[in-house]
C-alpha positions as a Markdown table, in Angstrom:
| # | Residue | x | y | z |
|---|---|---|---|---|
| 1 | Met | 0.0 | 0.0 | 0.0 |
| 2 | Ser | 1.5 | 3.4 | -1.0 |
| 3 | Leu | 0.5 | 6.5 | 0.8 |
| 4 | Glu | 1.7 | 10.0 | 0.0 |
| 5 | Leu | 1.1 | 13.0 | 2.2 |
| 6 | Pro | 2.4 | 16.6 | 2.0 |
| 7 | Thr | 5.9 | 16.7 | 3.6 |
| 8 | Asn | 4.7 | 19.2 | 6.2 |
| 9 | Lys | 2.3 | 16.6 | 7.7 |
| 10 | Lys | 4.2 | 15.4 | 10.7 |
| 11 | Tyr | 1.5 | 14.6 | 13.2 |
| 12 | His | -1.0 | 11.8 | 12.9 |
| 13 | Val | -4.2 | 11.5 | 14.8 |
| 14 | Cys | -6.0 | 8.1 | 15.1 |
| 15 | Phe | -9.6 | 8.2 | 16.6 |
| 16 | Thr | -9.9 | 4.4 | 17.1 |
| 17 | Val | -13.2 | 2.8 | 18.1 |
| 18 | Asp | -13.5 | -0.5 | 19.9 |
| 19 | Phe | -17.0 | -1.8 | 18.9 |
| 20 | Asp | -17.4 | -4.5 | 21.5 |
| 21 | Ala | -21.2 | -4.6 | 21.7 |
| 22 | Phe | -22.3 | -7.7 | 23.8 |
| 23 | Ser | -18.9 | -9.4 | 23.7 |
| 24 | Leu | -17.3 | -7.2 | 26.4 |
| 25 | Trp | -19.5 | -8.8 | 29.1 |
| 26 | Leu | -20.4 | -12.0 | 27.4 |
| 27 | Gly | -16.9 | -13.2 | 26.6 |
| 28 | Pro | -14.6 | -12.7 | 29.5 |
| 29 | Asn | -17.2 | -13.1 | 32.3 |
| 30 | Gln | -20.1 | -14.9 | 30.7 |
| 31 | Val | -22.5 | -12.3 | 32.0 |
| 32 | Thr | -26.1 | -12.8 | 30.7 |
| 33 | Ser | -28.0 | -10.2 | 32.7 |
| 34 | Pro | -30.3 | -8.4 | 30.3 |
| 35 | Thr | -29.5 | -5.1 | 31.9 |
| 36 | Val | -25.7 | -5.6 | 31.7 |
| 37 | Leu | -25.9 | -6.8 | 28.1 |
| 38 | Ser | -28.1 | -3.9 | 27.1 |
| 39 | Arg | -25.2 | -1.6 | 27.8 |
| 40 | Gly | -23.5 | -3.2 | 24.9 |
| 41 | Glu | -26.6 | -3.1 | 22.8 |
| 42 | Tyr | -26.7 | 0.7 | 23.4 |
| 43 | Gly | -23.4 | 0.9 | 21.5 |
| 44 | Ala | -25.0 | -0.7 | 18.4 |
| 45 | Arg | -28.4 | 1.0 | 18.6 |
| 46 | Val | -27.2 | 4.5 | 19.5 |
| 47 | Gly | -23.5 | 5.1 | 20.1 |
| 48 | Ile | -22.1 | 3.8 | 16.8 |
| 49 | Gly | -24.4 | 6.0 | 14.7 |
| 50 | Arg | -23.4 | 9.1 | 16.7 |
| 51 | Ile | -19.7 | 8.3 | 16.2 |
| 52 | Leu | -20.1 | 7.7 | 12.5 |
| 53 | Asp | -22.1 | 10.9 | 12.0 |
| 54 | Leu | -19.4 | 12.9 | 13.9 |
| 55 | Leu | -16.6 | 11.4 | 11.8 |
| 56 | Glu | -18.5 | 12.1 | 8.6 |
| 57 | Lys | -19.1 | 15.7 | 9.6 |
| 58 | Tyr | -15.4 | 16.3 | 9.9 |
| 59 | Asp | -14.4 | 14.0 | 7.0 |
| 60 | Ile | -12.4 | 11.8 | 9.2 |
| 61 | Arg | -11.6 | 8.2 | 8.4 |
| 62 | Ser | -10.8 | 6.0 | 11.4 |
| 63 | Thr | -10.1 | 2.4 | 12.5 |
| 64 | Phe | -12.8 | 0.3 | 14.2 |
| 65 | Phe | -11.5 | -2.7 | 16.1 |
| 66 | Val | -14.4 | -5.2 | 16.1 |
| 67 | Pro | -14.7 | -8.7 | 17.7 |
| 68 | Gly | -15.9 | -11.4 | 15.5 |
| 69 | His | -19.0 | -11.8 | 17.7 |
| 70 | Thr | -20.0 | -8.2 | 17.0 |
| 71 | Thr | -19.3 | -8.7 | 13.3 |
| 72 | Asp | -21.5 | -11.8 | 13.2 |
| 73 | Thr | -24.3 | -10.1 | 15.2 |
| 74 | Tyr | -24.3 | -6.8 | 13.3 |
| 75 | Pro | -23.0 | -7.5 | 9.8 |
| 76 | Asp | -25.0 | -4.7 | 8.3 |
| 77 | Ile | -23.4 | -2.1 | 10.7 |
| 78 | Ile | -19.9 | -3.5 | 10.0 |
| 79 | Glu | -20.5 | -3.3 | 6.2 |
| 80 | Asp | -21.7 | 0.3 | 6.6 |
| 81 | Ile | -18.6 | 1.2 | 8.6 |
| 82 | His | -16.4 | -0.3 | 5.9 |
| 83 | Glu | -18.4 | 1.3 | 3.0 |
| 84 | Arg | -17.9 | 4.7 | 4.7 |
| 85 | Gly | -14.1 | 4.3 | 4.2 |
| 86 | His | -13.1 | 3.2 | 7.7 |
| 87 | Glu | -10.8 | 0.4 | 8.5 |
| 88 | Ile | -12.0 | -2.8 | 10.3 |
| 89 | Gly | -9.4 | -4.2 | 12.7 |
| 90 | His | -9.3 | -7.5 | 14.6 |
| 91 | His | -10.4 | -7.5 | 18.3 |
| 92 | Gly | -10.7 | -11.2 | 19.2 |
| 93 | Tyr | -13.8 | -13.1 | 18.7 |
| 94 | Cys | -15.8 | -12.7 | 21.9 |
| 95 | His | -13.4 | -10.3 | 23.7 |
| 96 | Glu | -11.3 | -13.2 | 25.1 |
| 97 | Arg | -8.1 | -12.1 | 26.8 |
| 98 | Pro | -5.2 | -13.9 | 25.1 |
| 99 | Asn | -3.3 | -14.2 | 28.4 |
| 100 | Asp | -6.1 | -16.5 | 29.5 |
| 101 | Leu | -5.7 | -18.8 | 26.5 |
| 102 | Gln | -3.3 | -21.6 | 25.5 |
| 103 | Arg | -1.4 | -21.0 | 22.2 |
| 104 | Asp | -3.7 | -23.2 | 20.1 |
| 105 | Glu | -6.8 | -21.6 | 21.7 |
| 106 | Glu | -5.5 | -18.1 | 20.9 |
| 107 | Glu | -4.7 | -19.1 | 17.3 |
| 108 | Glu | -8.2 | -20.5 | 16.9 |
| 109 | Val | -9.7 | -17.2 | 18.2 |
| 110 | Ile | -7.6 | -15.2 | 15.8 |
| 111 | Asp | -8.6 | -17.3 | 12.9 |
| 112 | Lys | -12.3 | -17.2 | 13.9 |
| 113 | Gly | -12.2 | -13.4 | 14.1 |
| 114 | Ile | -10.4 | -13.1 | 10.7 |
| 115 | Lys | -13.1 | -15.2 | 9.1 |
| 116 | Ser | -15.9 | -13.2 | 10.6 |
| 117 | Ile | -14.5 | -9.9 | 9.2 |
| 118 | Glu | -13.5 | -11.4 | 5.8 |
| 119 | Asp | -17.0 | -12.9 | 5.4 |
| 120 | Val | -18.6 | -9.4 | 5.8 |
| 121 | Ile | -16.2 | -7.0 | 4.1 |
| 122 | Gly | -14.4 | -9.3 | 1.7 |
| 123 | Glu | -10.9 | -8.6 | 3.0 |
| 124 | Lys | -8.7 | -9.7 | 5.9 |
| 125 | Pro | -7.8 | -7.3 | 8.7 |
| 126 | Val | -4.2 | -6.1 | 8.9 |
| 127 | Gly | -4.4 | -4.5 | 12.3 |
| 128 | Tyr | -5.0 | -6.1 | 15.7 |
| 129 | Arg | -5.9 | -4.9 | 19.1 |
| 130 | Ser | -5.9 | -7.3 | 22.0 |
| 131 | Pro | -9.1 | -7.5 | 24.0 |
| 132 | Gly | -8.4 | -5.8 | 27.4 |
| 133 | Trp | -5.0 | -4.8 | 26.0 |
| 134 | Asp | -3.7 | -8.1 | 27.4 |
| 135 | Pro | -1.7 | -9.9 | 24.7 |
| 136 | Ser | 0.0 | -13.2 | 25.6 |
| 137 | Gln | 3.7 | -14.2 | 25.1 |
| 138 | Asn | 2.5 | -15.9 | 21.9 |
| 139 | Thr | 0.4 | -13.1 | 20.4 |
| 140 | Ile | 3.1 | -11.4 | 18.3 |
| 141 | Glu | 4.3 | -14.6 | 16.7 |
| 142 | Leu | 0.7 | -15.5 | 15.9 |
| 143 | Leu | 0.0 | -12.1 | 14.3 |
| 144 | Leu | 3.2 | -12.4 | 12.2 |
| 145 | Lys | 2.1 | -15.9 | 11.1 |
| 146 | Lys | -1.3 | -14.4 | 10.0 |
| 147 | Asp | 0.3 | -11.5 | 8.1 |
| 148 | Phe | -0.8 | -8.7 | 10.3 |
| 149 | Val | 0.9 | -5.4 | 9.7 |
| 150 | Tyr | 0.5 | -3.8 | 13.1 |
| 151 | Asp | -0.7 | -4.2 | 16.7 |
| 152 | Ser | -2.2 | -1.6 | 19.0 |
| 153 | Ser | -2.3 | -3.1 | 22.5 |
| 154 | Met | 0.9 | -2.0 | 24.3 |
| 155 | Met | 2.3 | 1.0 | 26.2 |
| 156 | Ala | 6.1 | 1.2 | 25.9 |
| 157 | Asp | 5.8 | 4.6 | 24.3 |
| 158 | Asp | 3.2 | 7.2 | 23.9 |
| 159 | Phe | 3.4 | 9.0 | 20.5 |
| 160 | Thr | 6.1 | 7.0 | 18.7 |
| 161 | Pro | 5.3 | 3.6 | 17.1 |
| 162 | Tyr | 8.0 | 0.9 | 17.5 |
| 163 | Arg | 8.7 | -2.6 | 16.4 |
| 164 | Cys | 7.3 | -5.5 | 18.4 |
| 165 | Arg | 9.7 | -8.1 | 19.9 |
| 166 | Val | 9.3 | -11.8 | 20.2 |
| 167 | Arg | 10.7 | -14.2 | 22.8 |
| 168 | Asp | 11.7 | -11.8 | 25.6 |
| 169 | Lys | 13.0 | -13.8 | 28.5 |
| 170 | Ile | 11.2 | -12.5 | 31.6 |
| 171 | Ser | 12.6 | -13.2 | 35.1 |
| 172 | Lys | 12.3 | -11.7 | 38.6 |
| 173 | Glu | 15.7 | -13.1 | 39.6 |
| 174 | Lys | 17.8 | -11.6 | 36.8 |
| 175 | Pro | 17.7 | -8.8 | 34.1 |
| 176 | Ile | 15.2 | -9.2 | 31.3 |
| 177 | Glu | 16.7 | -10.5 | 28.1 |
| 178 | Phe | 15.1 | -8.7 | 25.2 |
| 179 | Gly | 14.1 | -10.8 | 22.2 |
| 180 | Lys | 14.3 | -10.0 | 18.5 |
| 181 | Glu | 12.5 | -7.1 | 16.9 |
| 182 | Thr | 10.1 | -8.0 | 14.2 |
| 183 | Asp | 8.4 | -6.4 | 11.2 |
| 184 | Leu | 5.1 | -6.0 | 13.2 |
| 185 | Leu | 4.7 | -2.4 | 14.2 |
| 186 | Glu | 3.3 | -1.4 | 17.6 |
| 187 | Ile | 1.1 | 1.8 | 17.6 |
| 188 | Pro | 1.0 | 2.4 | 21.3 |
| 189 | Val | -2.1 | 3.1 | 23.5 |
| 190 | His | -2.7 | 4.1 | 27.1 |
| 191 | Trp | -5.5 | 3.9 | 29.6 |
| 192 | Ser | -5.5 | 7.7 | 30.1 |
| 193 | Leu | -6.4 | 8.1 | 26.4 |
| 194 | Asp | -9.3 | 5.5 | 26.6 |
| 195 | Asp | -12.8 | 6.6 | 27.5 |
| 196 | Phe | -13.5 | 3.4 | 29.6 |
| 197 | Pro | -11.5 | 4.3 | 32.7 |
| 198 | His | -12.9 | 7.8 | 32.8 |
| 199 | Phe | -16.6 | 7.1 | 32.1 |
| 200 | Ala | -17.5 | 3.4 | 32.6 |
| 201 | Phe | -19.7 | 2.8 | 35.6 |
| 202 | Ser | -18.9 | -0.3 | 37.7 |
| 203 | Glu | -21.3 | -1.9 | 40.1 |
| 204 | Glu | -18.3 | -3.1 | 42.0 |
| 205 | Pro | -16.9 | -0.2 | 44.1 |
| 206 | Ser | -13.4 | -1.9 | 44.2 |
| 207 | Lys | -13.2 | -1.3 | 40.4 |
| 208 | Gly | -14.2 | 2.3 | 40.7 |
| 209 | Ser | -17.6 | 3.8 | 39.9 |
| 210 | Glu | -17.0 | 7.5 | 39.8 |
| 211 | Leu | -17.9 | 9.0 | 36.5 |
| 212 | Ser | -15.7 | 11.8 | 35.2 |
| 213 | Ser | -16.9 | 15.1 | 33.8 |
| 214 | Pro | -16.2 | 15.6 | 30.1 |
| 215 | Ser | -14.3 | 18.8 | 30.9 |
| 216 | Lys | -11.8 | 16.8 | 33.0 |
| 217 | Val | -11.3 | 14.3 | 30.2 |
| 218 | Phe | -11.0 | 17.0 | 27.6 |
| 219 | Glu | -8.2 | 18.6 | 29.6 |
| 220 | Ile | -6.4 | 15.2 | 29.8 |
| 221 | Trp | -6.8 | 14.3 | 26.1 |
| 222 | Ser | -6.1 | 17.8 | 24.7 |
| 223 | Gly | -3.2 | 18.2 | 27.1 |
| 224 | Asp | -1.5 | 15.0 | 25.7 |
| 225 | Phe | -2.1 | 16.1 | 22.1 |
| 226 | Asp | -0.7 | 19.6 | 22.8 |
| 227 | Tyr | 2.4 | 18.0 | 24.4 |
| 228 | Met | 3.0 | 15.9 | 21.4 |
| 229 | Tyr | 2.6 | 18.8 | 19.0 |
| 230 | Asp | 4.8 | 21.2 | 21.1 |
| 231 | Lys | 7.6 | 18.8 | 22.1 |
| 232 | Leu | 8.0 | 16.2 | 19.3 |
| 233 | Glu | 9.0 | 16.6 | 15.6 |
| 234 | Lys | 6.6 | 13.9 | 14.7 |
| 235 | Gly | 4.1 | 11.6 | 16.5 |
| 236 | Val | 0.9 | 9.6 | 16.5 |
| 237 | Phe | -1.9 | 10.6 | 18.9 |
| 238 | Thr | -4.1 | 7.5 | 19.5 |
| 239 | Leu | -7.4 | 7.8 | 21.2 |
| 240 | Thr | -9.6 | 4.8 | 22.1 |
| 241 | Ile | -13.3 | 5.2 | 22.4 |
| 242 | His | -16.2 | 2.7 | 22.8 |
| 243 | Pro | -19.7 | 3.4 | 21.3 |
| 244 | Gln | -21.5 | 2.3 | 24.5 |
| 245 | Ile | -19.4 | 4.8 | 26.5 |
| 246 | Ile | -18.6 | 7.8 | 24.4 |
| 247 | Gly | -22.0 | 7.7 | 22.7 |
| 248 | Arg | -23.8 | 9.5 | 25.5 |
| 249 | Gly | -24.7 | 13.1 | 24.5 |
| 250 | His | -22.5 | 15.1 | 26.8 |
| 251 | Arg | -19.5 | 12.9 | 25.9 |
| 252 | Ile | -19.9 | 12.9 | 22.2 |
| 253 | Asn | -20.1 | 16.7 | 22.4 |
| 254 | Met | -16.7 | 16.7 | 24.2 |
| 255 | Val | -15.2 | 14.6 | 21.4 |
| 256 | Glu | -16.4 | 17.1 | 18.8 |
| 257 | Lys | -14.8 | 19.9 | 20.9 |
| 258 | Leu | -11.5 | 17.9 | 20.9 |
| 259 | Ile | -11.7 | 17.4 | 17.1 |
| 260 | Glu | -12.1 | 21.1 | 16.6 |
| 261 | His | -9.2 | 21.8 | 19.0 |
| 262 | Ile | -6.9 | 19.5 | 17.1 |
| 263 | Lys | -8.0 | 20.9 | 13.7 |
| 264 | Asn | -6.8 | 24.4 | 14.9 |
| 265 | Tyr | -3.2 | 23.0 | 14.5 |
| 266 | Arg | -1.3 | 22.9 | 11.3 |
| 267 | Glu | 0.7 | 19.8 | 10.2 |
| 268 | Val | -1.9 | 17.4 | 11.6 |
| 269 | Thr | -3.6 | 14.6 | 9.6 |
| 270 | Phe | -6.4 | 12.3 | 10.8 |
| 271 | Met | -5.6 | 8.8 | 9.6 |
| 272 | Lys | -6.5 | 5.2 | 9.7 |
| 273 | Met | -4.1 | 3.0 | 11.6 |
| 274 | Lys | -3.1 | 0.9 | 8.6 |
| 275 | Glu | -2.2 | 4.2 | 6.9 |
| 276 | Val | 0.0 | 5.3 | 9.8 |
| 277 | Ala | 1.8 | 1.9 | 9.9 |
| 278 | Asn | 2.6 | 2.0 | 6.2 |
| 279 | Phe | 3.6 | 5.7 | 6.3 |
| 280 | Trp | 6.0 | 5.2 | 9.2 |
| 281 | Lys | 7.5 | 2.1 | 7.6 |
| 282 | Gln | 7.8 | 3.7 | 4.1 |
| 283 | Asn | 9.6 | 6.7 | 5.6 |
| 284 | Lys | 11.9 | 4.5 | 7.7 |
| 285 | Tyr | 10.9 | 6.2 | 11.0 |
| 286 | Val | 11.1 | 2.8 | 12.6 |
């Protein structure tokens, strides 16, 4: 894939969407409560449309990480997202955390998710985001085996993509021995740039149940973007949002405010993640 941008475009913004729907609760914890599952249904009935309309308004193309379970449940929505020019990335099948799986089980889940996406949009995903941002020691090798171009699950940097390693030797008794760098690009993420920790209500007080105000989150998100723009010569600002979370009116209004804030800056391009991965590789930034 060839991608050419004006040479003054040094900063990339990825508004990524994790479209989990039912899988977030059904997969890891096998929750079947109608009220709990309805939170995921809200994402499909209400939230996803508001996100798509907002992106359309500002002519932004983004990356949607979608579990196979969501793709199989809502194929018409996934097809619509794809036809609008957005990228569909892999996000497990039913939001299974790879760290909870054996290697063969994880590979089966990856294959199942690929098939679900390919059956609906006619092409295989090239990007992967681990459910729960919890890849296993086998994940990178499996993604390379399946010809993925990039991952977006880890946090060893903030605004600078880097190459994933395989076969690190982890020990508490002696220094870590770093493994070999691979061709798989990591586009890093962080919990502070995810809507879930800020806005997701939990019925379990030990997991936190205080809901942040949009003004507080705007300050955090815009502050990180401003730092990247002011301090780095180039960088990728990656935001992660969920339809069932960000789709609420006061929150989607905040996202629009953030888009307008970012668009006030020069040398900034909103991009799909696969475009970022190819651009950084082509220009030998990594």
